[in-house]
N, C-alpha and C positions, 0 to 999 in steps of 0.2 A: 615717399618713405625711402625708396631705393637711392635717390640722390643724396640723402642724408646719411644712410647707413654705409654706403660704399666708401666714402672718404673716411668714415670712422673706422671701418675695418682695415682700410689701407694704413691709417695712422697707427692703429694698434699693432698691425703686422710689422711695421717699421720699428716700433719701440721694442717689440719682442725680439726681432732679429738683431737689433743693435745691442740689446742687453746680452744676448747669446754671444755675440761677437766680442764684447768687452770681457765677459767671463772667460771665453776661450783664449783671448790674448793673455790674460793673467795666468791661466793654467799652463800655457806654453812658455810664459816668461820665466817659470821656475825650472824648466827642463835642464838648463846648463848645470845647475847645482846637482841634479840627479845624475847627469852624465859623469860629472867629476867623481861623485861618490861611487858610482858603479864601475868606473874605469881606473880608479886609483886604489892602491893597496893601503892597508892600515899600518901605521908606524913603520914605514919603510919597506913593507912587504911587497912582493910583486903585484902587478895590476890584477884586480879581481877578474875582469873580462875586458877584452879589447873593444875598440870603438865600433867595429862592425857587428860584433856580437851584442853589444848593448843596444845598438839600433834595431837588430833583429828582435830582441826580447821586448823592446819598446812597442812594436806593432803587433807582436804575436800573443803576448800574455793576455791581452784584453779582447782577443778575437771572440771567445765565447760570449762575452758581454755585448759586443757589437752585433753578433748574430742574433742574440735574444732581442736586442733593441730593434733590429730590422724586422724580425717576425712580428713583434708587437706593433710596430708602426704600420706595417702593411695590413695587419689584421683589422686595425681600426680605421684605415684609410678608405675613402669611397671606392667603389668598384672600378670607376673610370680613371682612377689616379694612375699616371704613367709609372711603370715599374720595369723598364727594360733591363734585363740582367746583363752585366758586363758589356755595357755599351763601349763604343770606341773611345769616347771621352773618359770613361771610368778606367779602361785599360791604360790609356795614356797617362791618366792621373796617377795610377800605380807606378808606372815607369818613372815619371817625373819626381814623385815623392821618394822613390828609392834613391835617385840621385841626390835629392835634397838631404836626406838623412845621412847618406854616406859622407858627403863633404862637410856637413854640419858637425857630426860627431868627431871627425878628424880635426876640424878647425878648433873646436873647444879644447882639444888636447895639445894642439901644436902652437897655439897662441893664447893670449889672455882671454878670459871670459868677456871682458869689456871690449877688446878688439873684435872678437868673433861676433858678439852681439851687435856692435856698431855696424860692421860691414854687412851683416845679415839684414839689417834694417833698410838696406837699399832695395829690397824686394818691391816696394811700391813704385819706385822709379822704373823698374823693369816692367811692371804691369802697365803703367801709364804709357811708356814708349811703345810697347807691343800693341796695346789697344789703339793708340793714336797713329803710329807709323806703319804697322803691319796690317792690322785689322781695319784700318781706315775709319775708325769710329770717332765721333766727335767727343772731345774732352773739354769740359767747361773751363773758363778762366778761374773760377773758384777752386777747381780741383788743382790747377797748377799752383795757385797761391797757397792752398792748404798743404800741398806736397812740399813746397819750399819752406813753409813754417815748421812742418814736421821734421824735415831734414835738419834744419837749424836747431830745433829742439833736441833731436836725437844726438847731434854732435855736442851740444852743451851738456846734455845729461850724462853722456858716457865719455866724452872727449877727455875729461880730466884724468880718467883712469887708463887711457890708452897710452901705449908705449911704442915709439918707433924703433924697433929692434930688427936689424937684418936677419937675425936668427929666427925671427917669427914671421918672416915674409911669406913662407909657404902657408902657414895658418891663416894669415890675413887674406891671401888670394883664395883660399878655400872658403873663407867667410863671404867673399864676393861671389863665388860660385854658388854658395847657398842662396844668396839673394836671387840669382838668376833662376835656379830651379824652383824656389818657393814662389817667385813671381809667376812663373808659368803654371804652377799648381793652382793658384787663384783662378786663372783664366779657364783652365781645363775643368776644374771642379765645378765652377759656375756653369759650364756647358753641360756637364754630366747631370747636374741637378734639374735640368729641364726635362729629363727622361726618367728620373728615379728620385726617390725620397732621400733625405739626409742620411738615414741609417744605412740604406743600401749602398750609397756612394761611399760612405766611410768604411763599411765592412769590405766591399769589393776592392777598393784601392788599398786597404790595409792587408788584405789577403794576398794580393799580387806583390805588394812590397815585402811582406814577410817571406814569401817563397824566394824572391830574388836575394834578399839579404841573408837568408840561411845559406844559400849557395856561396855567396861572397865570404861569409864568416867561416864556413867549412874549408874554403880554399886558402884563405889568407891568415886565419887565426887557429891556434891549436887548442883552445879551451872554450867550450860553449857554456858549461854550467858555472854559475857563480860559486865562489869558494867560501864566502863569508856571509854572515847574516846581514851585514851592512850592504854588500853588493846586491843580495837578493831583494832586500827592502827597497833599495834605490830603483832597481829595475821594475818592481811592482808599482811603485809610486809613479815612476816615469810613464809606465804603460797606461795606468788607469787615470792619472791626473792629467798629464801633459798630452797623451795621445787620445785616449777615449774621450776625455773631457775637452781638451783643446781642439783637436781636429773634428770631433763630433759636433761641437758647438759652431765651429767654423762652417761645416757643411750645412747646418741649419740656417745660418745667416746668409750663405751664398745662394740659397733658394729664393731670397727676397731682395737682398741688397746687391748692387752692382759690384763686380770684382775690384774696380778701381777704388771706390770708397772703402770697401772692406779691407783692402790692403793697407790703406792709411790708418785704419783703426788698430791694425796689428802693431803700430808704433807704441801702443800701450804696453807691449812686452817690455820695452825699455824702462818705462815707469815702474812696472811691476818688479823687474829685476832690481832696480834701485831701492824700492820700498822693502823688498825681501832682504836685501843686504843690510838695510837699516834696522829692521825689526829682528831678524834672525842672527845676523853676524855683528850687529852693533856698529856698522859702518855709517858715519854721519853723512847727512845730506847737506851739501854746500848751497849757498845762495844761487850760484850759477846753475847747479843741477836742478834746483827748484824752478828757476826761470825756464830751463829747458823743458821740464815737464809741463809747465804752463803753456809754452809755445806749441807743444804737441797737441794739447787739448784744444787750443785755439785753432790750429790747423785742421783738426778733425771737424770742428764746428763750421769753419769756413767752407770746407769741401763737402759738407753734407748734401745729399741729393735734394733737389727742389721738388716740392709737392706739386 
């Protein structure tokens, strides 16, 4: 009986984690739209809130929900389930995620959304290189092939919307910095999940990030509260959809799936952004973009973990 049920449970766990990761990628894929709405004024008015303030509200507004999720998760978990509070990995995760949000929100405002999204999708490359060259862990050939396909697909999906403009060079470089920090976050969060549940890791890293971002916002920006209903709505949506939903589901997945494969699935953010642009903004999808999306899906399938 056990020889049959164990593989079945393993397969079920993989499917659940993969579904959570896909939904999380979609939730994070819409975040640039929320950032633009929160940080841009209406009809030429001054910006509602700055990039650092919007990043702070992104992680802080949903803290009560994340705390309730943590309490509920640990109340239902078996007594022997690891739940080390504020582990080194969780603290480092909060620091890394702070860097990720700081440069990401700046990148979105200093370059095009397409450029920022494209450069941020380099995060899986960071994960693979760190795991392979720094941590000295084996990376399969399928992972390298899948990574190559995803990179080609991401370039095809977003490349047509990119613009090589020297005035946007700073924003493009910030997009690359985002990839570096987000790649490190995958590795650190995966480590933190070995000693705590998904809810605790998400809540603790968010709490640390919120505290640090509040200091940065108070020092560098002169307005903390949103001034319009549009700004407030965008901040709430970004916090509960992109952060609580996106990062929470990512933490769930990282407890089961390896960080290298998980980072590749986040390429779905690019597909989600293109689909949202088509459905919400009426931006047509070209044949090249559609082929790029297909390459990403193929790359994820090629790089899937072996049973």
